[in-house]
N, C-alpha and C positions, 0 to 999 in steps of 0.2 A: 776477318775482313768486315764482317757485319758490325762488330763493335767499333771498328775504326770509322765505318760509314755513319753510325749513329753519332759518334763524337763530332764528326764533320758537320752533320745536320744541325746539331745543337749549336755549334760554333757559328754556322751560317745564320741560323735563326736570330741569335742574340746580336750579331754584328748588323744584320739587316734592320732589326728593331731599333737599335741605337742610332744607326745612320738616318732612318726616317724620323726618329724623335728629334734629331738635331738639324733636320732639313729646314730650309728657309720657310718661314711662315709669311705668306704674301698678303699685304694689305693694299687695296686699290685706292688711289688718290686722284680724284677728278678736280681740275682747276682750269682757270681761263688764261694762264700766263704762258709766255714763251718758255719752253723747257730749259733754256739757258739760265733762267733765274731759279728754277726748281731743282734740277738734277744735282747741282753741286751740294745743295743742302741735304738732299736725300742720301747722297754718297757719304756725307759726314755722319748722318744718323745711323746708317747701316754699319759703318765702320765701328761706331761706338756700341752697337747692339747686334752682335753676331747672331746669325740665325734668323734675322728679320729682313724681309724684302718689301720695299715700298714700290709699287708699280705706278708710275706717273702716266696719266692720260689727260691730254689737253682737250678742252671743249671750247666752243665759241659762244660769244655773247648773242650771236644771231639765232641759234637754236638750242643753246645750252639748257634753258629752263625746260623746254619741251623734252629734251633728251633725258633729263633727270626724272621728270614725271613718268615718262614711258618706262625707264629702267626700273623705277619703283613698282609700277603696275605689273611688270613681268618678274618681280622678285630678283632683280639684278642690280640693285643699288650698289654704288661704290661704298667702301668702308668709310672713307674720309672724303668730304666734299666741300668745295668753296661755294657759298651761296651769297648772292647780292643781299645786302642788309635789308632792303625793302621787301625781299621775298620771305623773310623769316616769319612774319605773321602767319602766312598761309601754311607753311610747313609745321610750325609749332602747333597751330590750331588743329591740324589734321592728325597730330600725334605721330608724325613720321620720324621724329628725331629722338635720340637718346637724351635723357636728363643727365647733364654732366656737371651738375652743381658741385658734387663732391670732388670733381677732378680739377675744376678751375676757380672755385670761389676764392681761394687764397690769393689769386692774382688780381682781384677786382681793383685794389688801390692803384695798380700799376698801369692800367689800360683804359683807353677811351671807348665809348660807344657800347657799353653793356646793355643799354636799354633795347637795342635791336636784337639782343639774344635772350631776353628775359620775358617769361610769361608766368603770371601768378607767383612771382617771387622765386622762380626756379630758372636755372640757366640751361640753355639748349644749344650753346655754341660758344666759340671763343673769338673775340675781335682780332682781326689780322691786319687789315689795312683800312685807312680812313681818308676822307678827303672832303673838300668844300670848294666853293667858288667865291671869287672876289671881283671887284670892278677893275678892269683894265682901261687905261686911257692913253691916248697918243699925246705926248708932251709937245710935239711940234705943232699939232693942230690946236692944242690949248693955247700955246703962245701966240699963234697967228690970230686967234679969236680974241686976244686981249686978256687971257687968264694967266694967273701965276701957275706954271707947270709943277711947282712944288706944293700946290694947295689944291688937292683933288676935292670933288664935291662930297660934302658930308651930310647933306639933307636932300629930300626930294626936290625942293625948289632949286637948290644948287645944281642938281643933275639935269633938271629940265632946262634951266637957263643955259648950261654948257651945251647940251644937245642942240638947242634951238640956234645958238650963235655959230656953232660949227657946221650945222647942216647946210649943205650946198650941193644938191643932187645934180645941178647943171654941170658942175665940175667933177661929178663922180664921188663926192664926199658926203657922208651921212653922219648925223649926230650920234646915233645910238644903234647898236645891233640887237635886233629882237628875233627870237626864235619863232619859226613857223613851219608847218608841214612836216613835223618830225615827232614821232612818239617818244615817250620816256624822258623828254628834255624840257619842254616848256614849263611844266609845273615847278621844276627846280629853279627857274628864273623868276617866275611870278610869285611863288609862295613866300620868298623872303620879304616882299613888300607887305603881304598879308600878316605874316608872323610879327614883323617889326612894328606893325600898327595894332597889334593886340588881337588879331583874328586867328581863328583855328579852323580845322577841318572837322574834327570830332571832339566832343566834350568828354568828361570823365566817365560818362555812362555809355559811351560809344555812339551817341546820337549825332547825326549829321548836322553840323552847325556852320557849314561853309557860307550859307547866305546870312550875312551879318552886316551891320553898318561898317565894321572895320574892313571887311572884304570888299564891300562896294566902294569904299573910299580908295582902297588900293587899286581896284579895277579902273576907277575913274582916272586916277593918276597914270596908270599904265597905258590907257587908251590915249591920253593926252601926249604921252611920251612917244607913242607910235607915229604921231604926225611927223616926227623928226628922226624916223628910224628906217633902217634897211632890214627887211624881214626875210629871213632865209634859214636854212639848216645850219647846225653848229659848225660843220667843217667849212662851209662857205663864209660864215661870219668870221671865223678865225683867219681864213685866207684874206678876206677883205681888210681885216685889221692889220695883218702882216704887210699888206700892200699900201698901208697908210690911208685907207679910204674910210675908216671908222674912227670917230672921235672917242667913243666909249663902248664897252661891251662887257657883259658878265661872262667870265670864262674860268678855266681851270689851270692847274699847275702844269699840265702837259705842254703848254705853250713854251715853257722854259727849256724844253728839249728841242723845240722846233725853231723858234725865232732866232736864236744865235746862229743857227746853221743857214736857215732860209733867208733871213733878213737881218744880217749883222748890224746894219746901219739904223735899224728901227729904234727910235727913242721912245720908250714907253714906261709908264709907271703903273703901279697897282695900289688899290686903296680898299678899305673896308666898305662894305655895302652901305649906302646912304640910309639914314633913318628918316621918319616922316617929317620931323621938324627939330629945331635946336633943343626945344624943351619938351619934346613928346616922342614916345616910341624909343626904339633902340636898333642898333645895327645887328643884323643877323643874316644868315645864309643857309643854304641847304647843306646838311651833313649826311653823308652816306659812305658806304665802304663794303668790305668783304668780311664774311664770318666763316670760320671753319667749323663744320659740324660732323657728327657721327650719326649715321642712320641706324635704325634699330636692328638691321641685319649685320652690323659690323661684327667681324669674326673675333676680334680681340680688342675690346674697348679700352682696356688699360694700356696696351702698347700703342694703340691709335692716339689716345690722349697724350701719351708721352711724346709722340711725334709732333702733335699740334703744339705742345708747349715749346718744343725745340724750334719748330718752324716759325713761331711768332716772336722769337727773340730779336732784339734790336739788330744784332750783327747779321741776322738772316733775312731781315726785311729791308734794311737800308740799301742793299744793292739794287733792289727793284726801284726804290725812290730815286737813287742817284742816276740811273740810266733812263728808265721809262718816264719818271716824273708825273705819273698819272695819279698815284696815291701816296700817302705818307703812312709810316708805321702807326699802328694803334697803340703801341707801347709808348708811354709818356717820356721815358728816358731817352728816346730817340731824338727829342728836340734839343738835347744838350750837345748833339753832334755838331762839329764846326761847319758841316755842310749847310746848316740853316743860318749860319752867320756870314757865310761867304757872299751871299747876295741879300741885301737888306730887304728886297722885295719879297723874298720867301717868308720873312718873319711876319708879313701881313697875313699870309695864309694861316700861320700858327696862331696869330692873334684872333683871326676870324673864327677859327675852330672852337674857341672858348665860348662863343655865344651862338654858334651854328645850331640848327635844330634838325633832328632826324624826323622824317614823316611818321605818322602814327603806325605803330606795329600792329597791324590788323589783318585778319584772315582774308579780307577782300581788298587789300591795298592795290593789287594789280587793276582791279575794276575802278577803285577810287581815283587812281592816277589818271586813267583814261577819262573819267568823268570831269576832272579838273581841266585837263588838257583841252577837251572838247569845248567846255564852257568858255574858257579864255579865248580860244582861237575863234569861236563863233562871234564873240564880242569884238574881237579885233577886226572882223570883216563885216560888221554892220548890225549884228543882232543886238537887241536891247538887253540891258542888264536884267530887267524883270523876266525876260524870256529865258535867258541862259541860266539864271539861278533857279527858276521854276523847273526847267528841264533837268538840271543837275540833281535837285532834291527828289524829283520823281524817279530818275534813273537809279539813284542810290536805293530808294525803296524797292524798286523792281529787282535789282541784283541781290539785295538782302533777302527778299522773300524767296527768290529762286534758290539761293544757297541754302536757306533753311529747309525748303521743301526737298531739295536733293539730299540733304543730310538725314531727313526723317524717312525718306523712301528707299534708302539703300542700306544693306547690311555690310557692304564691302566698301570700306573707305581707303583713302590713301595710306592711313596708318596701318591697316591690316595687311595691305599689299606690301608696304615698305618693310614691315616687320616679319614677313614670311622668311623663315630661316632655311638655309640650304641643308642644315643638319637638324636632327631631332632636338627638341627643347632640352636645354641644359648642356649641349655639346658645343664646345668652342673649336677654334682652329686647331689647338693642340690635340684635342680628342680625335679630330678628323685625321690628323697626321698619324696618330697611333693606330687607328683602325686601318688606315692604308698600309701601315707597316705590317700589321698582322695578316692582312690579305696577301700582300706580296710575299711574306715569309711562307704562308701556307701554300701558295702556288709553287714556290721554289722547292719546298720540301716534297710536295707531291710529284714534281718533275723528277727529283732525284730518286725517290722511291720507285717510280715507274721504270727509270733506267736500271735500277738495281734488280727489279723483278725480271726485266727482259734479259738482263745478264745471267741471272740464275736459270731461267728457262733455257737459254741457249746452252749454258754449261751442262745442265742435266740432259739436254738432247744429245750433246756430244758424248 
């Protein structure tokens, strides 16, 4: 009987180890999208990779950045995460992300927006979705003001002339929609005028060069345009345009999901952003999007990278574009899809993306963005150009000094916290599963041996 028991114990041990070894290895994926876009892709990937489990967790734009930072500080970072492209400078500078150059470099010719994922020539993420803004205009208001609705403004003077002639606030009609009172938005609308005029925020050495002749010219034009503008938050501007109350507005592709449903009779066109003059400057706009990254605590970087390569395929990103219309695939081949030819207005977005500019990939971009927004909005409401540019330069100096002092005075950085492994160094998710198998097998064997000993004691007692 004892020999039979030993054989049973060995059999149970090997079966248990084998079952744990082939158990699902779970990778956690944080993203900002409705699960209906993500879960079908995950199911396909899991079917093609038995034993792998991707746990999807949706976070929100309202508190997503804070949640990610807190999770890293507590050593609870997700394995795979979607980051806004303008956040990448911070996370790369802090050393929080895995270098994935060897995992994605072969894809560089096929995708847009690599600059947002690159630091010192190395890759720290994979472009997933990209987007830009263009000029929307109301064709009926254009026609009523004596303009050809098939000939949108191409230069700053054209834009100003159209806004001035359409502007009629007594009738509830405004020439142009200008953002105000909303963070993270205004700079996306103002900076295209600066960039198109040759201005910059930072130079090659990282120096703050926002105060320049080019930027001041752009601000002068913007303030002139404000005289014929309705100043509000983005949602209210889109709503006013939908109701036929705005002649022109800078906005995004998400309107193509809303306007046909909410305002099917709205006759609108889209055009490239105007450039400073016919023979000067160029048309450009804001470029931004989503980057998929691996944190240093990722349990299985090879499998996680394989999932990212799968997630960013054209066939897995186009469903998001077709329904949500917020962003377009970063994969260049997506623009061959008939979807982008079904409505000629969408081709304007594709064309604008060729010259669109991504903001500087900088560790302090979140502060820089706020500095620009504050400067422009103060100027919109009466502050002098000299005042706002002086304040912006001084504020950049302050945040830079504060960041440098913080880096020098602490031994614990985001990178150290983000890289804190849940396993001893050198042990990945597979090792963890194997160790759990051994522990489980040991517990089971001890339980069986204890039962056997009790049986023998009772037998001897009898």
